[in-house]
Structures are given as structure tokens and as C-alpha cells.
C-alpha positions in Angstrom: -12.5 170.1 55.2 -14.5 170.0 52.0 -15.1 167.0 49.9 -15.7 167.2 46.2 -17.1 164.5 43.9 -17.3 164.8 40.2 -19.6 162.9 37.9 -20.8 163.0 34.3 -17.6 162.3 32.3 -17.6 159.9 29.4 -16.9 159.5 25.7 -18.5 161.5 23.0 -17.9 162.3 19.3 -16.7 165.7 18.2 -19.6 168.2 18.2 -21.3 166.4 21.0 -22.2 167.6 24.5 -21.5 166.4 28.1 -22.6 167.8 31.4 -20.3 167.4 34.4 -21.4 167.8 38.0 -19.4 168.5 41.2 -21.1 167.9 44.5 -19.5 169.6 47.5 -19.9 168.4 51.1 -18.4 169.2 54.5 -17.4 172.7 55.4 -18.7 174.3 52.2 -19.5 177.6 54.0 -15.8 178.2 54.2 -15.5 178.4 50.4 -16.3 181.3 48.1 -15.7 179.9 44.6 -15.4 176.7 42.7 -13.7 175.9 39.4 -13.0 173.4 36.8 -9.6 172.5 35.6 -8.4 169.8 33.2 -5.3 167.9 32.5 -4.5 166.1 29.2 -1.8 163.4 29.0 1.7 164.9 29.0 0.3 168.4 29.7 0.0 170.6 32.8 -3.2 171.1 34.5 -5.0 174.1 33.0 -7.9 176.4 34.0 -11.2 175.9 32.3 -13.8 177.9 34.2 -14.8 179.2 37.7 -17.8 180.6 39.4 -18.1 182.5 42.7 -20.5 181.0 45.1 -22.5 184.0 46.3 -22.8 186.2 43.2 -22.3 183.7 40.4 -19.5 185.7 38.8 -17.9 183.5 36.1 -14.7 183.3 34.3 -13.7 181.2 31.3 -10.5 180.1 29.5 -10.4 181.5 26.0 -10.4 178.0 24.6 -13.8 177.2 25.9 -15.7 180.5 25.7 -18.9 180.2 23.9 -18.9 176.4 24.2 -18.9 175.7 27.9 -21.2 177.1 30.6 -20.6 176.9 34.3 -23.4 177.2 36.8 -24.1 176.4 40.5 -27.0 175.3 42.6 -26.5 176.8 46.0 -29.2 174.7 47.6 -27.6 171.5 46.4 -24.0 172.7 46.9 -23.3 171.5 43.4 -21.5 173.1 40.4 -22.2 172.1 36.9 -20.2 172.3 33.6 -22.3 172.1 30.4 -19.9 171.4 27.6 -21.2 171.8 24.0 -19.5 171.6 20.6 -16.8 169.4 22.1 -13.5 169.0 20.2 -10.9 166.3 20.4 -8.6 168.8 22.1 -11.1 168.9 25.0 -10.1 165.4 25.9 -8.7 165.4 29.4 -9.3 164.5 33.0 -11.5 167.2 34.4 -11.1 168.2 38.0 -13.5 170.1 40.3 -11.9 172.5 42.8 -13.0 174.8 45.6 -11.3 177.6 47.3 -11.5 179.7 50.5 -11.2 183.5 50.1 -7.7 184.5 49.3 -5.7 186.8 47.0 -5.2 184.6 43.9 -7.2 185.0 40.7 -9.9 182.5 39.9 -7.8 181.0 37.2 -4.8 180.1 39.3 -4.7 176.5 40.6 -2.6 177.5 43.6 -5.6 179.5 44.8 -7.7 176.3 45.3 -7.7 174.4 48.5 -9.8 171.3 47.7 -9.8 169.0 44.7 -12.0 166.2 43.4 -10.6 162.9 42.1 -11.2 163.9 38.5 -13.5 162.5 35.7 -12.4 161.5 32.2 -13.8 163.3 29.2 -12.8 161.8 25.8 -13.8 163.4 22.5 -13.3 161.4 19.4 -13.0 162.9 15.9 
């Protein structure tokens, strides 16, 4: 099992920045990638970004390209999400997820095996 704990959510005005962290513990050696997803009220969970653990290959949703940056610290088993130029439409609960090697794309929620409890991000206009 892998445990994930997010931190860093909060409230910010439009144009502001936030940095989320996701600390992984447990059998982290079994995972090969981690990702961030978000879910706004009344909407389905959507992919935000992901990063492979070994090579640091990243992928982003079009809606966040150029504004969000994902990174990881292998020594600390921690993934980060730097969010800049935040917009009200970025308001959501942000979830950290980790996956074992399998045949789904990085952007597919069904490809992830472990999920954090979520952290709220609220952007006011």
C-alpha cells in the first residue's frame, strides 16, 4: 500500500499563486508515476498534470499549461504542484494520486491505484 498526503491548499485571489505538496509513504517503490487531479462542485474529476518518477516526464492538461508546474523530489518521496496565475475556474478539490506500471495513459484516472484525501483550492475574482 501507498499512502498519500496533500498539503498547501487554501484561498487566493485571481492572479495569485499556491504550491501544493503530496508526500508519499509506504510501498512507494511499486509506483512509477504520480499525478494531480481536481474536482469542482458538480463536475467530474479531471486530470491536471502528472510526472513519472524515474525520468521526470511530465504531462499537463491544456487548461493549465504555462501556468502550473509539476515536480518531484525523489529523496523525499514528494511531488509538488506550483500553481501560478490562478483563475476562478481553478477552484476545486485537488487530489494527489500514484500509480503502478500499467497500460493506461498518465491522464486517465483509472490508471491510478492510490489517492490522497484532497485539498481545497479556492480562487476568488
